[in-house]
All heavy atoms as TSV, in Angstrom:
chain	resi	resn	atom	element	x	y	z
A	1	MET	N	N	-31.208	34.051	12.595
A	1	MET	CA	C	-32.634	33.990	12.353
A	1	MET	C	C	-33.048	32.766	11.573
A	1	MET	O	O	-32.431	32.507	10.599
A	1	MET	CB	C	-33.037	35.285	11.601
A	1	MET	CG	C	-34.506	35.328	11.275
A	1	MET	SD	S	-34.983	36.769	10.375
A	1	MET	CE	C	-34.993	37.942	11.729
A	2	THR	N	N	-34.041	32.114	12.060
A	2	THR	CA	C	-34.613	30.887	11.376
A	2	THR	C	C	-35.572	31.336	10.312
A	2	THR	O	O	-36.060	32.448	10.274
A	2	THR	CB	C	-35.190	29.937	12.314
A	2	THR	OG1	O	-36.415	30.595	12.852
A	2	THR	CG2	C	-34.346	29.542	13.497
A	3	LEU	N	N	-35.894	30.353	9.393
A	3	LEU	CA	C	-36.874	30.622	8.359
A	3	LEU	C	C	-38.201	30.971	9.014
A	3	LEU	O	O	-38.918	31.888	8.619
A	3	LEU	CB	C	-36.971	29.376	7.466
A	3	LEU	CG	C	-38.172	29.473	6.445
A	3	LEU	CD1	C	-37.852	30.590	5.499
A	3	LEU	CD2	C	-38.269	28.187	5.690
A	4	ARG	N	N	-38.555	30.221	10.035
A	4	ARG	CA	C	-39.823	30.407	10.759
A	4	ARG	C	C	-39.903	31.850	11.328
A	4	ARG	O	O	-40.949	32.498	11.266
A	4	ARG	CB	C	-39.912	29.339	11.878
A	4	ARG	CG	C	-41.254	29.079	12.327
A	4	ARG	CD	C	-41.272	28.071	13.373
A	4	ARG	NE	N	-42.430	27.249	13.383
A	4	ARG	CZ	C	-42.597	26.162	14.118
A	4	ARG	NH1	N	-41.694	25.782	14.944
A	4	ARG	NH2	N	-43.691	25.551	14.087
A	5	GLU	N	N	-38.751	32.304	11.927
A	5	GLU	CA	C	-38.700	33.635	12.402
A	5	GLU	C	C	-38.888	34.676	11.394
A	5	GLU	O	O	-39.560	35.755	11.579
A	5	GLU	CB	C	-37.491	33.897	13.246
A	5	GLU	CG	C	-37.393	33.053	14.575
A	5	GLU	CD	C	-35.970	33.134	15.209
A	5	GLU	OE1	O	-35.028	33.515	14.489
A	5	GLU	OE2	O	-35.825	32.664	16.261
A	6	ALA	N	N	-38.199	34.492	10.274
A	6	ALA	CA	C	-38.281	35.421	9.196
A	6	ALA	C	C	-39.657	35.561	8.591
A	6	ALA	O	O	-40.152	36.626	8.338
A	6	ALA	CB	C	-37.251	35.106	8.098
A	7	LEU	N	N	-40.345	34.418	8.487
A	7	LEU	CA	C	-41.630	34.361	7.874
A	7	LEU	C	C	-42.677	34.984	8.852
A	7	LEU	O	O	-43.689	35.461	8.428
A	7	LEU	CB	C	-42.050	33.009	7.455
A	7	LEU	CG	C	-41.205	32.406	6.257
A	7	LEU	CD1	C	-41.689	30.981	5.982
A	7	LEU	CD2	C	-41.442	33.248	5.037
A	8	ALA	N	N	-42.406	34.828	10.150
A	8	ALA	CA	C	-43.356	35.376	11.172
A	8	ALA	C	C	-43.412	36.897	11.100
A	8	ALA	O	O	-44.369	37.425	11.551
A	8	ALA	CB	C	-42.958	34.836	12.509
A	9	GLY	N	N	-42.399	37.502	10.608
A	9	GLY	CA	C	-42.367	39.010	10.480
A	9	GLY	C	C	-43.148	39.576	9.345
A	9	GLY	O	O	-43.307	40.813	9.227
A	10	ILE	N	N	-43.695	38.726	8.507
A	10	ILE	CA	C	-44.459	39.157	7.306
A	10	ILE	C	C	-45.831	39.462	7.792
A	10	ILE	O	O	-46.505	38.599	8.348
A	10	ILE	CB	C	-44.454	38.128	6.192
A	10	ILE	CG1	C	-43.009	37.950	5.692
A	10	ILE	CG2	C	-45.353	38.561	5.062
A	10	ILE	CD1	C	-42.847	36.823	4.712
A	11	PRO	N	N	-46.381	40.670	7.506
A	11	PRO	CA	C	-47.783	40.927	7.997
A	11	PRO	C	C	-48.753	40.167	7.186
A	11	PRO	O	O	-48.644	39.811	5.999
A	11	PRO	CB	C	-47.970	42.428	7.635
A	11	PRO	CG	C	-46.772	42.835	6.798
A	11	PRO	CD	C	-45.754	41.780	6.932
A	12	ASP	N	N	-49.820	39.701	7.893
A	12	ASP	CA	C	-50.846	38.848	7.275
A	12	ASP	C	C	-52.012	39.703	6.782
A	12	ASP	O	O	-52.775	40.254	7.572
A	12	ASP	CB	C	-51.413	37.859	8.265
A	12	ASP	CG	C	-52.167	36.727	7.768
A	12	ASP	OD1	O	-52.643	36.808	6.637
A	12	ASP	OD2	O	-52.438	35.782	8.545
A	13	PRO	N	N	-52.182	39.738	5.381
A	13	PRO	CA	C	-53.309	40.626	4.846
A	13	PRO	C	C	-54.605	39.979	4.831
A	13	PRO	O	O	-55.595	40.635	4.463
A	13	PRO	CB	C	-52.770	40.892	3.419
A	13	PRO	CG	C	-52.050	39.579	3.103
A	13	PRO	CD	C	-51.343	39.122	4.377
A	14	ARG	N	N	-54.705	38.649	5.277
A	14	ARG	CA	C	-55.956	37.989	5.270
A	14	ARG	C	C	-56.914	38.521	6.380
A	14	ARG	O	O	-56.500	39.111	7.317
A	14	ARG	CB	C	-55.772	36.495	5.426
A	14	ARG	CG	C	-54.826	35.904	4.397
A	14	ARG	CD	C	-54.608	34.462	4.568
A	14	ARG	NE	N	-53.791	34.354	5.888
A	14	ARG	CZ	C	-53.681	33.215	6.457
A	14	ARG	NH1	N	-54.124	32.029	6.091
A	14	ARG	NH2	N	-52.935	33.152	7.648
A	15	GLY	N	N	-58.155	38.203	6.274
A	15	GLY	CA	C	-59.153	38.552	7.290
A	15	GLY	C	C	-58.966	37.836	8.445
A	15	GLY	O	O	-58.067	36.990	8.629
A	16	LYS	N	N	-59.777	38.082	9.426
A	16	LYS	CA	C	-59.686	37.428	10.800
A	16	LYS	C	C	-60.094	35.953	10.786
A	16	LYS	O	O	-59.738	35.157	11.590
A	16	LYS	CB	C	-60.444	38.225	11.858
A	16	LYS	CG	C	-59.895	39.617	12.087
A	16	LYS	CD	C	-60.767	40.295	13.165
A	16	LYS	CE	C	-60.085	41.673	13.274
A	16	LYS	NZ	N	-60.589	42.401	14.534
A	17	ASN	N	N	-60.945	35.567	9.842
A	17	ASN	CA	C	-61.394	34.179	9.740
A	17	ASN	C	C	-60.477	33.394	8.955
A	17	ASN	O	O	-60.587	33.060	7.801
A	17	ASN	CB	C	-62.790	34.123	9.149
A	17	ASN	CG	C	-63.364	32.736	9.232
A	17	ASN	OD1	O	-62.834	31.867	9.918
A	17	ASN	ND2	N	-64.377	32.495	8.380
A	18	ARG	N	N	-59.358	32.996	9.559
A	18	ARG	CA	C	-58.322	32.185	8.807
A	18	ARG	C	C	-58.003	30.870	9.625
A	18	ARG	O	O	-57.987	30.833	10.822
A	18	ARG	CB	C	-56.985	32.981	8.634
A	18	ARG	CG	C	-56.499	33.645	9.869
A	18	ARG	CD	C	-55.309	34.482	9.534
A	18	ARG	NE	N	-54.878	35.218	10.759
A	18	ARG	CZ	C	-54.926	36.540	10.988
A	18	ARG	NH1	N	-55.503	37.247	10.001
A	18	ARG	NH2	N	-54.537	37.052	12.042
A	19	GLN	N	N	-57.713	29.833	8.889
A	19	GLN	CA	C	-57.546	28.568	9.511
A	19	GLN	C	C	-56.087	28.143	9.764
A	19	GLN	O	O	-55.769	27.468	10.621
A	19	GLN	CB	C	-58.209	27.419	8.590
A	19	GLN	CG	C	-59.664	27.496	8.535
A	19	GLN	CD	C	-60.208	26.300	7.715
A	19	GLN	OE1	O	-59.595	25.958	6.656
A	19	GLN	NE2	N	-61.291	25.800	8.055
A	20	PHE	N	N	-55.194	28.655	8.915
A	20	PHE	CA	C	-53.815	28.290	8.942
A	20	PHE	C	C	-52.889	29.477	9.180
A	20	PHE	O	O	-53.146	30.601	8.616
A	20	PHE	CB	C	-53.343	27.597	7.714
A	20	PHE	CG	C	-54.188	26.335	7.394
A	20	PHE	CD1	C	-55.298	26.358	6.512
A	20	PHE	CD2	C	-53.859	25.153	8.001
A	20	PHE	CE1	C	-55.996	25.241	6.251
A	20	PHE	CE2	C	-54.618	24.040	7.757
A	20	PHE	CZ	C	-55.712	24.053	6.868
A	21	PRO	N	N	-51.908	29.426	10.052
A	21	PRO	CA	C	-51.015	30.520	10.185
A	21	PRO	C	C	-50.204	30.874	8.960
A	21	PRO	O	O	-49.695	29.885	8.234
A	21	PRO	CB	C	-50.014	30.071	11.327
A	21	PRO	CG	C	-50.137	28.651	11.231
A	21	PRO	CD	C	-51.422	28.192	10.730
A	22	LEU	N	N	-50.141	32.103	8.564
A	22	LEU	CA	C	-49.381	32.587	7.404
A	22	LEU	C	C	-47.914	32.087	7.329
A	22	LEU	O	O	-47.517	31.562	6.260
A	22	LEU	CB	C	-49.442	34.093	7.209
A	22	LEU	CG	C	-48.825	34.605	5.965
A	22	LEU	CD1	C	-49.593	34.136	4.673
A	22	LEU	CD2	C	-48.831	36.079	5.940
A	23	PRO	N	N	-47.176	32.186	8.399
A	23	PRO	CA	C	-45.797	31.688	8.293
A	23	PRO	C	C	-45.700	30.250	8.025
A	23	PRO	O	O	-44.875	29.759	7.170
A	23	PRO	CB	C	-45.248	31.941	9.695
A	23	PRO	CG	C	-46.027	33.030	10.300
A	23	PRO	CD	C	-47.397	32.825	9.686
A	24	GLY	N	N	-46.614	29.409	8.479
A	24	GLY	CA	C	-46.667	27.932	8.137
A	24	GLY	C	C	-46.986	27.666	6.730
A	24	GLY	O	O	-46.347	26.860	6.047
A	25	LEU	N	N	-47.942	28.439	6.170
A	25	LEU	CA	C	-48.274	28.283	4.795
A	25	LEU	C	C	-47.179	28.727	3.874
A	25	LEU	O	O	-46.920	28.080	2.893
A	25	LEU	CB	C	-49.579	29.142	4.476
A	25	LEU	CG	C	-50.864	28.666	5.048
A	25	LEU	CD1	C	-52.066	29.712	4.707
A	25	LEU	CD2	C	-51.219	27.309	4.454
A	26	LEU	N	N	-46.500	29.798	4.185
A	26	LEU	CA	C	-45.449	30.353	3.339
A	26	LEU	C	C	-44.256	29.302	3.386
A	26	LEU	O	O	-43.645	29.095	2.388
A	26	LEU	CB	C	-45.014	31.669	3.776
A	26	LEU	CG	C	-46.015	32.820	3.581
A	26	LEU	CD1	C	-45.456	34.097	4.137
A	26	LEU	CD2	C	-46.373	33.036	2.107
A	27	ALA	N	N	-43.991	28.805	4.638
A	27	ALA	CA	C	-42.909	27.820	4.686
A	27	ALA	C	C	-43.244	26.524	3.884
A	27	ALA	O	O	-42.334	25.960	3.239
A	27	ALA	CB	C	-42.715	27.443	6.231
A	28	LEU	N	N	-44.510	26.053	4.006
A	28	LEU	CA	C	-44.858	24.898	3.209
A	28	LEU	C	C	-44.684	25.185	1.629
A	28	LEU	O	O	-44.184	24.296	0.930
A	28	LEU	CB	C	-46.310	24.571	3.498
A	28	LEU	CG	C	-46.966	23.464	2.663
A	28	LEU	CD1	C	-46.248	22.157	2.825
A	28	LEU	CD2	C	-48.488	23.271	2.920
A	29	ILE	N	N	-45.149	26.282	1.255
A	29	ILE	CA	C	-45.058	26.633	-0.221
A	29	ILE	C	C	-43.637	26.777	-0.615
A	29	ILE	O	O	-43.204	26.191	-1.659
A	29	ILE	CB	C	-45.775	27.996	-0.483
A	29	ILE	CG1	C	-47.336	27.747	-0.354
A	29	ILE	CG2	C	-45.513	28.481	-1.900
A	29	ILE	CD1	C	-48.113	29.088	-0.327
A	30	LEU	N	N	-42.779	27.334	0.195
A	30	LEU	CA	C	-41.364	27.464	-0.094
A	30	LEU	C	C	-40.705	26.017	-0.202
A	30	LEU	O	O	-40.008	25.759	-1.176
A	30	LEU	CB	C	-40.612	28.300	0.993
A	30	LEU	CG	C	-39.144	28.445	0.788
A	30	LEU	CD1	C	-38.868	29.185	-0.508
A	30	LEU	CD2	C	-38.525	29.141	1.950
A	31	VAL	N	N	-40.927	25.244	0.798
A	31	VAL	CA	C	-40.387	23.786	0.761
A	31	VAL	C	C	-40.920	23.035	-0.485
A	31	VAL	O	O	-40.043	22.378	-1.143
A	31	VAL	CB	C	-40.640	23.125	2.119
A	31	VAL	CG1	C	-40.287	21.606	2.039
A	31	VAL	CG2	C	-39.893	23.708	3.186
A	32	ALA	N	N	-42.131	23.111	-0.721
A	32	ALA	CA	C	-42.709	22.439	-1.844
A	32	ALA	C	C	-42.112	22.852	-3.148
A	32	ALA	O	O	-41.822	22.082	-3.985
A	32	ALA	CB	C	-44.320	22.566	-1.779
A	33	PHE	N	N	-41.971	24.203	-3.288
A	33	PHE	CA	C	-41.381	24.744	-4.517
A	33	PHE	C	C	-39.928	24.322	-4.691
A	33	PHE	O	O	-39.412	24.019	-5.851
A	33	PHE	CB	C	-41.568	26.129	-4.632
A	33	PHE	CG	C	-42.953	26.695	-5.034
A	33	PHE	CD1	C	-43.989	25.800	-5.176
A	33	PHE	CD2	C	-43.200	28.003	-5.334
A	33	PHE	CE1	C	-45.259	26.216	-5.597
A	33	PHE	CE2	C	-44.431	28.384	-5.697
A	33	PHE	CZ	C	-45.468	27.489	-5.819
A	34	LEU	N	N	-39.149	24.224	-3.591
A	34	LEU	CA	C	-37.784	23.693	-3.615
A	34	LEU	C	C	-37.748	22.275	-4.028
A	34	LEU	O	O	-36.704	21.840	-4.543
A	34	LEU	CB	C	-37.153	23.968	-2.247
A	34	LEU	CG	C	-36.799	25.410	-1.904
A	34	LEU	CD1	C	-36.283	25.457	-0.488
A	34	LEU	CD2	C	-35.780	25.970	-2.901
A	35	CYS	N	N	-38.799	21.522	-3.775
A	35	CYS	CA	C	-38.950	20.111	-4.171
A	35	CYS	C	C	-39.618	20.029	-5.550
A	35	CYS	O	O	-40.072	18.890	-5.905
A	35	CYS	CB	C	-39.747	19.349	-3.167
A	35	CYS	SG	S	-38.917	19.256	-1.527
A	36	ARG	N	N	-39.540	21.079	-6.311
A	36	ARG	CA	C	-40.025	21.077	-7.747
A	36	ARG	C	C	-41.485	20.971	-7.871
A	36	ARG	O	O	-41.983	20.513	-8.955
A	36	ARG	CB	C	-39.328	20.110	-8.566
A	36	ARG	CG	C	-37.768	20.309	-8.616
A	36	ARG	CD	C	-37.097	19.335	-9.530
A	36	ARG	NE	N	-35.793	19.942	-9.798
A	36	ARG	CZ	C	-35.429	20.229	-11.008
A	36	ARG	NH1	N	-36.225	19.964	-12.019
A	36	ARG	NH2	N	-34.308	20.770	-11.323
A	37	VAL	N	N	-42.285	21.254	-6.894
A	37	VAL	CA	C	-43.767	21.443	-7.061
A	37	VAL	C	C	-43.985	22.671	-7.804
A	37	VAL	O	O	-43.384	23.702	-7.565
A	37	VAL	CB	C	-44.487	21.369	-5.703
A	37	VAL	CG1	C	-45.919	21.673	-5.784
A	37	VAL	CG2	C	-44.186	20.042	-4.990
A	38	ASP	N	N	-44.905	22.705	-8.810
A	38	ASP	CA	C	-45.059	23.827	-9.656
A	38	ASP	C	C	-46.473	24.440	-9.633
A	38	ASP	O	O	-46.787	25.291	-10.472
A	38	ASP	CB	C	-44.628	23.535	-11.090
A	38	ASP	CG	C	-45.469	22.475	-11.705
A	38	ASP	OD1	O	-46.305	21.858	-10.979
A	38	ASP	OD2	O	-45.332	22.102	-12.866
A	39	SER	N	N	-47.310	24.073	-8.636
A	39	SER	CA	C	-48.613	24.642	-8.532
A	39	SER	C	C	-49.110	24.647	-7.130
A	39	SER	O	O	-48.589	23.875	-6.326
A	39	SER	CB	C	-49.571	23.902	-9.412
A	39	SER	OG	O	-49.806	22.620	-8.973
A	40	LEU	N	N	-50.089	25.448	-6.814
A	40	LEU	CA	C	-50.701	25.410	-5.491
A	40	LEU	C	C	-51.437	24.054	-5.192
A	40	LEU	O	O	-51.433	23.563	-4.091
A	40	LEU	CB	C	-51.602	26.551	-5.204
A	40	LEU	CG	C	-50.869	27.938	-5.151
A	40	LEU	CD1	C	-51.887	29.056	-5.016
A	40	LEU	CD2	C	-49.899	27.976	-4.059
A	41	ARG	N	N	-52.021	23.508	-6.200
A	41	ARG	CA	C	-52.641	22.199	-6.123
A	41	ARG	C	C	-51.563	21.150	-5.798
A	41	ARG	O	O	-51.761	20.254	-4.997
A	41	ARG	CB	C	-53.361	21.801	-7.315
A	41	ARG	CG	C	-54.088	20.486	-7.220
A	41	ARG	CD	C	-54.942	20.182	-8.437
A	41	ARG	NE	N	-56.072	21.116	-8.382
A	41	ARG	CZ	C	-56.926	21.254	-9.354
A	41	ARG	NH1	N	-56.829	20.508	-10.492
A	41	ARG	NH2	N	-57.809	22.140	-9.289
A	42	GLY	N	N	-50.401	21.279	-6.411
A	42	GLY	CA	C	-49.296	20.422	-6.094
A	42	GLY	C	C	-48.805	20.618	-4.713
A	42	GLY	O	O	-48.352	19.655	-4.042
A	43	VAL	N	N	-48.831	21.852	-4.131
A	43	VAL	CA	C	-48.454	22.107	-2.758
A	43	VAL	C	C	-49.338	21.301	-1.808
A	43	VAL	O	O	-48.906	20.749	-0.897
A	43	VAL	CB	C	-48.443	23.601	-2.442
A	43	VAL	CG1	C	-48.229	23.850	-0.953
A	43	VAL	CG2	C	-47.433	24.284	-3.293
A	44	ALA	N	N	-50.649	21.325	-2.109
A	44	ALA	CA	C	-51.559	20.584	-1.255
A	44	ALA	C	C	-51.297	19.066	-1.291
A	44	ALA	O	O	-51.351	18.364	-0.236
A	44	ALA	CB	C	-53.006	20.847	-1.685
A	45	ARG	N	N	-51.046	18.587	-2.511
A	45	ARG	CA	C	-50.691	17.146	-2.640
A	45	ARG	C	C	-49.356	16.896	-1.880
A	45	ARG	O	O	-49.224	15.836	-1.243
A	45	ARG	CB	C	-50.458	16.716	-4.069
A	45	ARG	CG	C	-51.835	16.523	-4.778
A	45	ARG	CD	C	-51.620	15.872	-6.106
A	45	ARG	NE	N	-50.826	16.669	-7.032
A	45	ARG	CZ	C	-51.261	17.528	-7.968
A	45	ARG	NH1	N	-52.560	17.620	-8.201
A	45	ARG	NH2	N	-50.408	18.112	-8.710
A	46	PHE	N	N	-48.379	17.780	-1.992
A	46	PHE	CA	C	-47.123	17.590	-1.265
A	46	PHE	C	C	-47.370	17.515	0.235
A	46	PHE	O	O	-46.742	16.711	0.944
A	46	PHE	CB	C	-46.237	18.762	-1.589
A	46	PHE	CG	C	-44.906	18.773	-0.868
A	46	PHE	CD1	C	-43.819	17.958	-1.374
A	46	PHE	CD2	C	-44.719	19.538	0.217
A	46	PHE	CE1	C	-42.644	17.975	-0.743
A	46	PHE	CE2	C	-43.466	19.457	0.840
A	46	PHE	CZ	C	-42.436	18.751	0.364
A	47	ALA	N	N	-48.193	18.409	0.733
A	47	ALA	CA	C	-48.455	18.458	2.207
A	47	ALA	C	C	-49.158	17.128	2.606
A	47	ALA	O	O	-48.846	16.653	3.724
A	47	ALA	CB	C	-49.455	19.669	2.459
A	48	ARG	N	N	-50.135	16.647	1.849
A	48	ARG	CA	C	-50.760	15.382	2.234
A	48	ARG	C	C	-49.778	14.201	2.135
A	48	ARG	O	O	-49.906	13.217	2.922
A	48	ARG	CB	C	-52.009	15.131	1.316
A	48	ARG	CG	C	-53.137	15.964	1.657
A	48	ARG	CD	C	-54.451	15.602	0.969
A	48	ARG	NE	N	-54.257	15.493	-0.503
A	48	ARG	CZ	C	-54.487	16.531	-1.307
A	48	ARG	NH1	N	-54.841	17.708	-0.818
A	48	ARG	NH2	N	-54.303	16.381	-2.613
A	49	ALA	N	N	-48.853	14.272	1.228
A	49	ALA	CA	C	-47.940	13.184	1.068
A	49	ALA	C	C	-46.790	13.170	2.065
A	49	ALA	O	O	-46.096	12.170	2.294
A	49	ALA	CB	C	-47.297	13.204	-0.361
A	50	ASN	N	N	-46.570	14.339	2.688
A	50	ASN	CA	C	-45.417	14.467	3.587
A	50	ASN	C	C	-45.901	15.086	4.940
A	50	ASN	O	O	-45.474	16.144	5.415
A	50	ASN	CB	C	-44.432	15.415	3.021
A	50	ASN	CG	C	-43.744	14.749	1.823
A	50	ASN	OD1	O	-43.006	13.896	1.898
A	50	ASN	ND2	N	-44.156	15.361	0.634
A	51	PRO	N	N	-46.863	14.413	5.659
A	51	PRO	CA	C	-47.433	15.012	6.853
A	51	PRO	C	C	-46.391	15.113	7.988
A	51	PRO	O	O	-46.557	15.935	8.932
A	51	PRO	CB	C	-48.539	14.030	7.253
A	51	PRO	CG	C	-48.135	12.749	6.583
A	51	PRO	CD	C	-47.411	13.128	5.356
A	52	HIS	N	N	-45.293	14.401	7.927
A	52	HIS	CA	C	-44.219	14.472	8.979
A	52	HIS	C	C	-43.489	15.786	8.919
A	52	HIS	O	O	-42.912	16.205	9.897
A	52	HIS	CB	C	-43.224	13.318	8.719
A	52	HIS	CG	C	-42.566	13.400	7.441
A	52	HIS	ND1	N	-43.133	12.895	6.284
A	52	HIS	CD2	C	-41.333	13.832	7.127
A	52	HIS	CE1	C	-42.268	13.106	5.310
A	52	HIS	NE2	N	-41.134	13.625	5.701
A	53	LEU	N	N	-43.577	16.525	7.787
A	53	LEU	CA	C	-42.953	17.844	7.656
A	53	LEU	C	C	-43.736	19.020	8.292
A	53	LEU	O	O	-43.270	20.016	8.693
A	53	LEU	CB	C	-42.752	18.267	6.213
A	53	LEU	CG	C	-41.741	17.376	5.520
A	53	LEU	CD1	C	-41.669	17.820	4.045
A	53	LEU	CD2	C	-40.310	17.463	6.129
A	54	LEU	N	N	-45.109	18.865	8.434
A	54	LEU	CA	C	-45.946	19.898	8.781
A	54	LEU	C	C	-45.663	20.443	10.173
A	54	LEU	O	O	-45.635	21.723	10.326
A	54	LEU	CB	C	-47.451	19.442	8.663
A	54	LEU	CG	C	-47.947	18.998	7.290
A	54	LEU	CD1	C	-49.362	18.543	7.272
A	54	LEU	CD2	C	-47.657	20.124	6.327
A	55	PRO	N	N	-45.427	19.746	11.212
A	55	PRO	CA	C	-45.100	20.291	12.474
A	55	PRO	C	C	-43.846	21.148	12.466
A	55	PRO	O	O	-43.709	22.140	13.130
A	55	PRO	CB	C	-44.973	19.155	13.444
A	55	PRO	CG	C	-45.666	18.006	12.724
A	55	PRO	CD	C	-45.517	18.265	11.256
A	56	HIS	N	N	-42.972	20.790	11.669
A	56	HIS	CA	C	-41.661	21.507	11.538
A	56	HIS	C	C	-41.891	22.825	10.900
A	56	HIS	O	O	-41.088	23.753	11.031
A	56	HIS	CB	C	-40.650	20.714	10.783
A	56	HIS	CG	C	-40.254	19.429	11.445
A	56	HIS	ND1	N	-39.470	19.357	12.674
A	56	HIS	CD2	C	-40.589	18.118	11.125
A	56	HIS	CE1	C	-39.368	18.082	13.045
A	56	HIS	NE2	N	-40.104	17.345	12.146
A	57	LEU	N	N	-42.925	22.952	10.072
A	57	LEU	CA	C	-43.235	24.232	9.310
A	57	LEU	C	C	-44.208	25.026	10.062
A	57	LEU	O	O	-44.595	26.130	9.606
A	57	LEU	CB	C	-43.735	23.795	7.955
A	57	LEU	CG	C	-42.840	23.003	7.086
A	57	LEU	CD1	C	-43.480	22.594	5.822
A	57	LEU	CD2	C	-41.561	23.796	6.822
A	58	GLY	N	N	-44.717	24.549	11.161
A	58	GLY	CA	C	-45.767	25.303	11.967
A	58	GLY	C	C	-47.187	25.129	11.622
A	58	GLY	O	O	-47.992	25.909	11.938
A	59	LEU	N	N	-47.448	23.873	11.054
A	59	LEU	CA	C	-48.870	23.556	10.674
A	59	LEU	C	C	-49.267	22.266	11.449
A	59	LEU	O	O	-48.396	21.329	11.690
A	59	LEU	CB	C	-48.946	23.284	9.194
A	59	LEU	CG	C	-48.617	24.547	8.265
A	59	LEU	CD1	C	-48.663	24.134	6.870
A	59	LEU	CD2	C	-49.757	25.585	8.468
A	60	ARG	N	N	-50.517	22.107	11.756
A	60	ARG	CA	C	-50.988	20.987	12.472
A	60	ARG	C	C	-51.565	19.980	11.493
A	60	ARG	O	O	-51.558	18.746	11.756
A	60	ARG	CB	C	-52.038	21.368	13.478
A	60	ARG	CG	C	-51.450	22.147	14.640
A	60	ARG	CD	C	-52.481	22.455	15.622
A	60	ARG	NE	N	-51.869	23.255	16.697
A	60	ARG	CZ	C	-52.513	23.955	17.603
A	60	ARG	NH1	N	-53.867	23.848	17.503
A	60	ARG	NH2	N	-51.962	24.579	18.468
A	61	ARG	N	N	-52.127	20.401	10.348
A	61	ARG	CA	C	-52.739	19.548	9.408
A	61	ARG	C	C	-52.501	20.103	8.096
A	61	ARG	O	O	-52.219	21.330	7.936
A	61	ARG	CB	C	-54.232	19.320	9.700
A	61	ARG	CG	C	-54.992	20.590	9.670
A	61	ARG	CD	C	-56.452	20.300	10.146
A	61	ARG	NE	N	-57.248	21.574	10.240
A	61	ARG	CZ	C	-57.920	22.152	9.315
A	61	ARG	NH1	N	-58.018	21.501	8.055
A	61	ARG	NH2	N	-58.476	23.255	9.447
A	62	PRO	N	N	-52.660	19.274	7.033
A	62	PRO	CA	C	-52.412	19.874	5.661
A	62	PRO	C	C	-53.497	20.837	5.280
A	62	PRO	O	O	-54.675	20.607	5.514
A	62	PRO	CB	C	-52.383	18.680	4.776
A	62	PRO	CG	C	-52.893	17.527	5.546
A	62	PRO	CD	C	-52.809	17.964	6.983
A	63	PRO	N	N	-53.182	21.879	4.554
A	63	PRO	CA	C	-54.220	22.826	4.092
A	63	PRO	C	C	-54.905	22.245	2.912
A	63	PRO	O	O	-54.538	21.288	2.260
A	63	PRO	CB	C	-53.472	24.075	3.697
A	63	PRO	CG	C	-52.006	23.723	3.629
A	63	PRO	CD	C	-51.864	22.383	4.355
């Protein structure tokens, strides 16, 4: 089982009006925290600084 498959099994509690897939967001947060990012604002900066990672995590653009 891959990380993407494992995260896809988590139910999404958000409403229907959502822009980003939950598994992609969770994968981004996990990778950013493993890279010592310590806040959600830092996760957004990490995503903008590393756009080459986003397709691998299931995202098309940074959140």
